[in-house]
N, C-alpha and C positions, 0 to 999 in steps of 0.2 A: 272909784266905787263905780263909774259905768260899766267898766271890763268885768266887775266883779258880777252884777247885776245880768248882763250879757251872757256870761257863762251859767249863771244860774238858770236863765229861760232856755238855754241850749241843753242843759244836762237835764231838766225835767222831763221834757218828753223821750230822752233816750233811757233814762231810768225808768219808765214808764213802759215802754215798749220792751226792755229787759226783763221786766217780772213775768211775761209771760212766754221767754224763750228759755230753753234751758241752756242755749249759750255753750260756750267751748271753755276749757279750764287749760290754761297755759303756764307752764313753768319757765319763770325766765329769771335770769341772773338779776340780784339787787345786791348793794353793798351794806353790809350792817356792821355798825360798832356801838361802842358805847354810846348812850345817851349824851353824856357830859360832853364827850369829845366831838360830836355831830353838833351839838348847840354852840359849842365854844367856835369851830371852825365857820359856821354858817354867821356868827356874829362878828367874829375878829376878822377873819378873811375875807369875806365875800361883804359884811355890812349889810346884812339880810335883816329885815324885820317881818314880824308875823302878819300876813294876811288874813289868814283864817286857820280856825282850830276846832276839827269836829271829831266827836267820838265815831269810830268805824263801826257801823252797823253789822258789818258781814262777820268780825270777830266777836261780836254781842258786847261791846265796850271793854274788850282786853288792849284794846290800842286806838290811839288818836292819828287823825291824819291832819297833818300840820303842813301848810303853804307859805314860803318866805318869799320876801321880794325885795330888791334894791331899786327904788324908782330912778335913782340917780343915773345908774350904768344899765341898769334893764335885765339884769339876772334875777334868776327865781329857783329855788329848790323845793321840792315836794317829798317830805319823809312820812314815816309811819314809826310812831313811839310806841314801844311795847316796855314801859317802864326802864328798868335799866339799859335796854338794848333799843337802837333804832335803826331803821333801813332808809336808806335812800332809794326813791322811788323814781324820781325823775329830775333832772336839772336842763336850764337852757337860758337862754338871753334874748331879750327884745330888741329890736332897733331902738337907738335912741333918737329924739328928735331934736 
């Protein structure tokens, strides 16, 4: 919970600053599959559970951003869900203690 709060307090100032900046548009490769396949893999293979689930304001509610993690082994996955299809935005692992 402390990590989530810390991430929130870090992101709010960044998002506030970004509103006044035009920024850059980057095209980056992401892997997209059926939502069913991605959720199955995250659950069965990585044993990750939902950390947060928010509507994506950039897509005006047409997608949701979901973060999963496994507290035991430190893995995490960030996906964007578009109904039948979902895209893996990032994955990683944290050192376990």
